[in-house]
N, C-alpha and C positions, 0 to 999 in steps of 0.2 A: 354370102353364107355366114360370115362372121357376124354381120349385123343381125341376122336372124337369131343366132344364139344369144346375143346380147339382149335383144328385145324380148325374146322368150324367157330368159332368166330373170329379167326385170319384172315382167308380168307375173311370173311364177312366184317371185319373192314377195311382191305386193299381195298376191292372193293368199299366200301362207301367213303374212303379217295380219291381213284382215281377218282370217279365220281364227288366228290365235287371239287377237284383240276381242273378237266377238265372243269367243268361248270364255275367256277370262273375265271380261267386263260384264257382258250381258247375261250369260248363263250362270255366272258366279260359281264356277267349279271349285273354287277354294273357300266358298262360304261367304258370309257377309250379307249385307243388305244396303239398299240405297238410303242415305241419310235423309231425315225428314226435312232438313234445310234445303235439299235439292227438290224434293217432290211436293213440298207444301207451298201452294201459291199464296196463302195468307201470310206466311213467314216472309216471302219475297216482297210482298207489298209493304209490310210493316218495316222491313229493313230499308227498302227504298225510300219510304217516307221519312225515316229517321235520318238517312244520309242527306236527303234534300233539305231537311230542316236546319242542318248545321250551317252556320254562316261561313262563307268563303272569304278567306283573307289571303292576299297575295301581294307581292311587290309589283313594281311596274314591269311591263313586258320587256324581255331581254332578247337581243339578237346575238347569236354566237358568230364570231369571226373565226373561221377555221384556219386561216393563215397564221394569225398572231396568237390564237388561243386566248383571246380576251373577250370579256363580256361587255357589251355596251348597252346602256339604258336607252330605249327608244323614246325620243321626244315627240310629243304630239305636234301636229302641224298647225294647230289653231293658235 
């Protein structure tokens, strides 16, 4: 019987959270609009192209040793 109350209250709380999220986010009861950066596909493609054009610079790969908390540079086996 106790498990039924726990499961029922969890399901009920998730349902209330979903309804509140839908009303506030999707129905926009407090006003506002969706930014053009979210809804504009051309902006997304232009931004993605810009990020892909930047050169990637990084150091050698590093492996973390969680016991001694030291970083070790991974040597290639070649």
